[in-house]
C-alpha positions in Angstrom: -0.2 -0.1 0.2 1.0 3.6 -0.4 0.4 6.8 1.5 -0.6 10.2 0.0 2.7 11.6 -0.2 3.5 8.7 -2.3 0.8 9.0 -4.8 1.2 12.7 -5.0 4.9 12.2 -5.8 3.9 9.9 -8.4 1.5 11.9 -10.3 3.6 14.6 -10.4 6.1 12.2 -12.0 3.7 11.0 -14.6 2.4 14.7 -15.0 5.5 16.7 -15.2 3.9 19.4 -16.7 1.9 19.9 -13.2 5.4 21.4 -11.8 6.6 23.1 -14.9 3.0 25.2 -14.9 3.1 25.8 -11.2 -0.3 24.3 -10.5 -0.7 23.0 -6.8 -1.3 19.2 -6.0 -2.6 17.7 -2.9 -3.8 14.4 -2.5 -6.2 13.0 0.3 -8.0 10.0 1.3 -11.5 9.9 1.8 -12.8 7.3 3.9 -16.4 8.0 3.3 -16.4 7.8 -0.3 -13.1 5.3 -0.9 -11.2 7.5 -3.5 -8.5 9.5 -3.2 -9.1 13.2 -3.6 -6.3 15.2 -5.7 -6.9 18.9 -5.4 -5.1 21.0 -7.9 -4.7 24.7 -7.6 -3.0 27.8 -9.7 -4.2 31.2 -8.2 -7.9 31.5 -8.2 -8.3 28.3 -10.3 -9.0 25.1 -8.0 -10.4 21.5 -9.0 -10.9 18.5 -7.0 -10.8 15.0 -9.0 -11.7 11.8 -7.5 -9.3 9.2 -8.3 -10.8 5.4 -7.8 -8.6 3.1 -6.3 -8.0 0.8 -9.1 -6.9 4.2 -10.9 -4.6 5.2 -8.6 -3.1 1.9 -8.1 -2.2 2.4 -12.2 -0.8 5.6 -11.4 1.4 4.1 -8.7 2.5 1.4 -11.1 3.8 4.2 -13.8 0.5 4.0 -16.1 -1.2 7.4 -16.8 -4.1 8.2 -15.0 -6.6 9.0 -17.8 -9.7 10.8 -16.0 -6.8 12.8 -13.8 -5.2 13.6 -17.1 -8.2 15.3 -18.8 -8.8 16.9 -15.3 -5.4 18.7 -15.3 -6.0 19.5 -19.1 -9.1 21.3 -18.2 -7.3 23.4 -15.3 -4.5 24.4 -17.5 -7.3 25.2 -20.7 -8.9 27.4 -17.7 -5.8 29.0 -16.7 -4.8 30.0 -19.9 -8.4 31.6 -20.3 -9.8 28.9 -23.1 -12.6 26.9 -22.6 -12.3 22.9 -22.7 
């Protein structure tokens, strides 16, 4: 098993542009929902993504998390003032 720090680090490795564009990232586990909550933030733009356990496991195995990748693209688009 892995903790939120390990998952956060792995997500940053898989999506290196998160750090490049300065998006803040936080990861917490929700016992109520049984999902990881990935919080992305840059300036006034914020986005929460619910990452299912199976998807988080794939991320930890070095595979891209498709849903999270789409959310990151949406946030970057919003930051640039474009619609996604």
